[in-house]
Every structure is written in structure tokens, then in C-alpha cells.
PATORLUM-960884 format. One record per residue (C-alpha): residue in one letter; x, y, z. Coordinates in steps of 0.2 Angstrom, whole numbers, padded with zeros to 4 digits, always signed. Layout:
N
aXYZ/...
END
This chain:
396
m+0569+0585+0385/g+0557+0574+0377/v+0543+0561+0381/g+0548+0543+0384/l+0534+0529+0389/v+0536+0520+0406/d+0527+0502+0409/y+0519+0500+0426/r+0516+0483+0429/m+0507+0472+0442/p+0518+0472+0456/s+0523+0457+0469/l+0514+0460+0484/g+0522+0447+0492/a+0531+0429+0490/d+0514+0419+0492/m+0507+0433+0478/e+0505+0425+0459/a+0490+0436+0453/g+0481+0450+0460/a+0462+0456+0451/l+0463+0473+0447/v+0447+0484+0458/e+0450+0499+0450/w+0458+0514+0441/l+0459+0530+0452/v+0468+0539+0438/k+0461+0541+0418/p+0472+0544+0402/a+0479+0559+0401/d+0478+0561+0422/r+0495+0569+0430/v+0502+0559+0441/k+0516+0562+0454/r+0527+0549+0462/g+0519+0540+0478/d+0500+0545+0471/i+0490+0530+0474/v+0480+0524+0455/a+0477+0509+0457/v+0469+0496+0470/v+0471+0479+0468/e+0463+0463+0478/t+0475+0451+0482/q+0475+0436+0496/k+0479+0451+0509/g+0464+0459+0504/a+0461+0476+0492/i+0480+0485+0490/e+0482+0503+0486/i+0496+0503+0473/e+0509+0518+0471/v+0516+0523+0455/f+0535+0528+0457/e+0536+0539+0442/d+0530+0556+0439/g+0522+0559+0423/e+0505+0558+0412/i+0494+0543+0410/a+0497+0535+0392/e+0485+0523+0390/i+0477+0510+0402/l+0478+0492+0396/v+0469+0482+0413/q+0450+0485+0414/p+0442+0483+0435/g+0437+0466+0437/e+0453+0458+0427/k+0465+0448+0438/v+0482+0448+0430/p+0499+0439+0434/v+0512+0447+0443/g+0522+0457+0431/a+0508+0460+0419/l+0507+0477+0410/l+0493+0488+0417/a+0495+0505+0409/r+0509+0515+0402/i+0516+0532+0410/r+0523+0546+0400/t+0537+0553+0407/e+0549+0568+0400/v+0567+0561+0398/s+0583+0571+0395/a+0591+0573+0379/a+0606+0562+0386/a+0593+0549+0391/e+0585+0547+0376/a+0601+0545+0365/e+0604+0530+0378/t+0589+0521+0370/k+0596+0522+0354/p+0606+0509+0344/d+0620+0518+0339/a+0623+0526+0355/m+0635+0515+0362/p+0644+0521+0378/a+0662+0517+0379/e+0659+0509+0396/p+0644+0504+0409/p+0637+0519+0415/t+0634+0524+0431/a+0619+0518+0442/p+0610+0534+0444/s+0608+0537+0466/e+0589+0535+0464/p+0581+0532+0479/h+0572+0518+0485/p+0553+0521+0480/a+0547+0515+0496/l+0557+0530+0502/a+0546+0540+0492/k+0534+0550+0502/p+0516+0543+0502/a+0500+0554+0495/p+0494+0566+0508/v+0478+0563+0515/v+0468+0580+0506/a+0454+0588+0520/r+0438+0594+0509/p+0433+0612+0510/v+0416+0615+0517/g+0405+0616+0504/a+0416+0609+0491/r+0411+0596+0475/v+0413+0577+0485/l+0428+0569+0472/a+0426+0549+0470/s+0428+0535+0459/p+0413+0526+0450/a+0418+0509+0463/a+0420+0521+0479/r+0401+0527+0475/e+0391+0513+0469/l+0400+0505+0487/a+0393+0519+0493/r+0376+0519+0488/s+0373+0501+0492/q+0379+0504+0508/g+0370+0519+0511/v+0385+0528+0516/d+0387+0549+0516/l+0402+0551+0505/g+0402+0569+0512/g+0408+0563+0528/i+0424+0552+0522/i+0440+0561+0519/g+0448+0554+0502/s+0464+0547+0502/g+0466+0542+0484/h+0473+0555+0469/g+0469+0573+0471/g+0462+0570+0488/a+0446+0557+0478/i+0438+0547+0489/v+0441+0527+0485/r+0432+0510+0487/a+0444+0506+0503/d+0441+0524+0510/v+0423+0519+0510/t+0427+0499+0514/g+0437+0506+0529/r+0420+0513+0537/r+0410+0498+0535/v+0409+0482+0549/d+0402+0467+0548/a+0389+0462+0559/e+0401+0452+0571/k+0414+0468+0571/s+0426+0456+0570/k+0436+0461+0552/p+0437+0475+0539/a+0422+0474+0524/g+0428+0465+0509/l+0442+0453+0517/d+0441+0438+0513/l+0449+0429+0529/g+0448+0411+0522/a+0460+0415+0506/m+0471+0424+0520/r+0474+0411+0528/e+0477+0399+0514/a+0490+0411+0508/i+0500+0411+0526/s+0501+0392+0526/a+0507+0393+0507/a+0520+0406+0516/m+0525+0396+0530/a+0526+0377+0521/r+0536+0386+0509/s+0549+0395+0524/k+0548+0378+0533/r+0554+0367+0517/e+0566+0380+0510/i+0574+0388+0523/p+0587+0381+0536/h+0580+0389+0551/y+0591+0391+0566/y+0584+0399+0584/l+0590+0408+0598/q+0582+0417+0613/h+0589+0431+0625/r+0582+0436+0641/i+0585+0457+0644/d+0582+0468+0658/v+0569+0481+0654/g+0569+0491+0668/p+0579+0505+0660/s+0566+0505+0644/e+0550+0504+0657/e+0556+0518+0666/w+0561+0531+0652/l+0543+0526+0646/a+0535+0534+0663/k+0546+0549+0664/r+0541+0551+0645/n+0523+0547+0647/a+0519+0559+0660/g+0504+0569+0661/r+0502+0564+0639/p+0486+0557+0634/p+0484+0538+0634/e+0483+0539+0614/e+0499+0550+0614/r+0510+0537+0624/l+0523+0528+0618/l+0523+0509+0620/f+0537+0498+0623/v+0536+0490+0606/a+0541+0507+0599/l+0557+0506+0607/a+0559+0487+0601/l+0555+0490+0585/k+0569+0506+0585/s+0582+0495+0593/v+0580+0479+0580/a+0580+0493+0565/l+0598+0501+0576/a+0605+0481+0577/a+0602+0477+0559/r+0612+0491+0552/r+0624+0485+0564/f+0622+0469+0559/p+0618+0468+0541/r+0616+0448+0536/f+0600+0447+0547/n+0592+0462+0536/g+0590+0459+0518/f+0582+0445+0508/w+0589+0426+0499/r+0587+0428+0479/d+0595+0417+0466/g+0602+0407+0479/k+0611+0422+0486/f+0608+0435+0500/d+0605+0452+0495/p+0606+0464+0507/s+0596+0478+0508/s+0603+0497+0512/a+0587+0501+0520/i+0577+0494+0536/h+0560+0491+0533/v+0554+0483+0548/g+0539+0473+0545/t+0528+0471+0558/a+0516+0456+0564/i+0497+0463+0564/a+0484+0450+0571/i+0467+0453+0562/r+0450+0455+0571/g+0441+0440+0566/g+0459+0429+0562/g+0472+0432+0549/l+0490+0441+0551/a+0500+0451+0542/a+0515+0460+0542/p+0517+0476+0533/a+0532+0484+0535/l+0535+0502+0542/h+0547+0510+0534/d+0565+0518+0535/v+0560+0512+0557/d+0581+0517+0558/l+0579+0535+0555/l+0564+0538+0564/s+0563+0545+0582/p+0553+0534+0598/d+0538+0544+0595/l+0538+0549+0576/l+0538+0529+0574/m+0526+0526+0586/t+0513+0537+0576/r+0517+0528+0561/l+0514+0511+0568/r+0496+0516+0575/d+0492+0523+0557/l+0498+0507+0551/v+0487+0493+0562/q+0471+0505+0560/r+0474+0505+0539/m+0478+0488+0541/r+0462+0481+0551/a+0452+0494+0538/g+0459+0486+0522/r+0469+0500+0519/i+0486+0496+0517/r+0495+0500+0502/g+0507+0489+0490/s+0526+0495+0497/e+0521+0493+0515/i+0516+0473+0510/a+0529+0470+0498/d+0546+0479+0504/a+0549+0474+0522/t+0568+0468+0526/i+0566+0461+0542/t+0551+0455+0552/v+0546+0458+0572/s+0532+0448+0580/s+0523+0451+0596/l+0515+0442+0609/g+0519+0447+0624/e+0501+0457+0625/r+0494+0439+0626/g+0504+0435+0640/v+0515+0422+0629/d+0533+0421+0636/a+0543+0418+0622/l+0540+0418+0604/f+0550+0407+0591/g+0545+0411+0571/i+0545+0405+0554/i+0553+0418+0544/y+0542+0425+0528/p+0554+0424+0512/p+0564+0430+0505/q+0568+0438+0520/v+0580+0430+0533/a+0576+0435+0550/l+0562+0436+0561/v+0564+0443+0580/g+0551+0440+0593/l+0546+0449+0608/g+0538+0440+0622/a+0529+0446+0639/i+0536+0458+0650/l+0536+0446+0666/r+0543+0452+0682/r+0558+0439+0689/p+0571+0435+0701/w+0587+0446+0694/l+0603+0447+0700/v+0608+0465+0701/g+0627+0465+0707/d+0628+0453+0720/v+0608+0456+0725/v+0593+0447+0719/e+0578+0458+0715/a+0563+0456+0706/r+0567+0466+0689/p+0555+0465+0672/v+0562+0455+0661/a+0560+0451+0643/t+0566+0438+0630/i+0566+0441+0615/t+0569+0426+0601/l+0577+0425+0582/a+0575+0417+0570/a+0586+0416+0556/d+0592+0409+0539/h+0608+0398+0541/r+0611+0400+0524/v+0615+0420+0528/s+0621+0418+0546/d+0625+0408+0559/g+0623+0405+0578/h+0636+0414+0584/a+0633+0431+0572/g+0613+0428+0579/a+0618+0431+0598/l+0629+0447+0594/f+0613+0454+0583/l+0602+0450+0600/a+0612+0455+0612/e+0613+0473+0604/i+0596+0472+0606/g+0597+0469+0623/k+0611+0482+0625/l+0600+0494+0615/l+0586+0492+0626/q+0595+0496+0641/e+0598+0512+0633/p+0584+0517+0629/e+0589+0539+0631/k+0600+0534+0615/l+0585+0528+0601/
END
């Protein structure tokens, strides 16, 4: 075994991102890191975002200091990793393989387990980054009452920020909603300018889903109840598995399908603003686990504590305004994705059941899709599959 250096660069956290400002490092040279550890906080138009590392190793050097604004792809640090002798040989000029090597079957970086939140034993020393300590002092916040989410359980700036609420109680502190609105506008203008959208809508009797949810939620406290949105997200993910033309990206003039299904979930931020961080591998999650992760994602997004991979790698987006009473939502695709599913309100409507007209709970589900990748026939089949799954919730 030998050692190698891996470049750690400013990640792209969305199609609209050109640069980011480094807020703080949560590690220092010689620190050991594991895949999935949070190592830095970057400020973007979407707010402060925690950045993961995707290699096991040791921080060799840090090249960008807090406060510096750097473009996407700029070198931030280097990580010293262990490499095998075979891998070292491949890097030498005279070690030419007889045929192209096969790409290793590494899991997608987004599948890495997130760094766990570490509980602090009573009386233990409080670990916190300098930026977190300074912010806590300025706001009069007791660090002893905060559980850190950083490397080794350290309290980071975002942990302190999540405890603050402004006078209007309308937005997480540190989030520039004006900048976010500009970013949303730029991305949506680009989408309508470059993507040939087509739209479809499909009405579904969701009575079976509501009945199944009522039985499943019987006896549960409100904070543990399953909501219809969990079934809808799972149905979209399973439909995307069957119809992969709606799950992926348009890049370099061609469709790049994704083997993973990471569903971006549109979340309204109090005071204005919108973000759509991803729930990872939704097709593999049970409805209960999906609901738990959705609640956690919404809470962290509104507290300004979201991870880079959650912002950057959604493969399809679901947006819902049903709770606002909207019948149907016709969305704009977030580039480079190729599809967006909209969920409307569940309303009681006259519905033909056999030969009898009944009042049934009906939801309108819409699709905005990229005509360069799919057509209306495929879109109709995709929506029909979502509807079929929602009528068989026990199979989700």
C-alpha cells in the first residue's frame, strides 16, 4: 500500500451556481476524515450548505481560507489517501494497460451514509469551530445545549444558526432570500428558454391511499403519522424506475440517465424563497422511513442546514401545492433534470364507480417533461403508472 493525494474542489450545488464563499473549515491539516464526513460550510445563493467528503483519508493541506469566494471546480484542499500498489502503477507513465480498465463498481457518492449526529455526554468538553463560538457569543447562545453535526460531533456555525429566529420568525438566519429569488429566477428563465416543455395532467381516485393511511395511522401520535405525500413520492420513484427516461439529466446535448432515483422535494421557506433538496434512493425506502427523512429534510432546509449532495443531485423533482388548495400545478423543469411532477389538492369530486356516481377523493397529478428526451405517449404511461401505484398503497 502507498499514499496518494486527492484534490478536493468546490462542488457544483445546482445548475445556477457559479461560485461559493467558504464560510468555515470543520477540519484542519492532519485530521482524519471518513467518507460522508462534513468538512466545510459554503455560502451560496441557497444559503449555508454543508459539504461532504467522499474519500477516507487525512487532510494534507487547506488551500482556501474562510471568507474567500471561489468558482465551482476551484481547488479547496488536498486529501492524503491510501492507494494500492496496483493503483499506483497505473499512474506511472510506463504502466500502460493492455486494454482500457473497467470502471470500479463504487457506489454513487450520494449513497454514502451521512455523518451521524453525535450526542455529547454530560460534562464533556464542548467541541465547536471558531466561527460557531464567535456566532454563539454574539447571539448569547449557550453551546452546551446544542448537539453538533460536524466532524466528530463538533458544533458548526450552521448548528448555531439553526437556533436563531429573526424578529418576524419568518426565515432562518443568514439566508439571503433576495439572492435566492434571483437564483430561482435565473434558473427558471434558463429552463423555459432552453427546454422544450410539454405538459400532461391525470386525475386519480386516491381513496385506496386514504383508506390505507387511515388504518396505518390509527393510534399513532400526530408527529409519527404518514402523510399522502410520502406515498406520492414513493409512487413517483417507482414509476421512474419503470420509465427511466424521466429520471436523469440533459447534458452535453444528450440524455444522461441516472441509475439512482433521488427525488427533489420542493420546500417553501418561511418569508419567501424555494428550494428542492433531494431525498436519496426513494425507490428503496419504506413509506415510514421516507416520511421520517422528509420531515428531517424540511426541518433542516428551513433552519439553513442542508448538505451539498442533497442540493446538487436530485434526478427528478416533485412539487406540491395541494395543502394550499391548488387543484393542479404545472411546474418548470429544474435544469439539467428532464421532468417535474406536480401534486394538487385532494378534493371530493363526482366519480364513476362501476355504474354508480360517487363522491370520491380525487387528486390531479401533472407532468412537465423535456420533449428532447420523451414524448406525450411515454409521459401518459408514466402518469398512469403513478396513479396505479397510488391505488395499490399496500405494495409500496
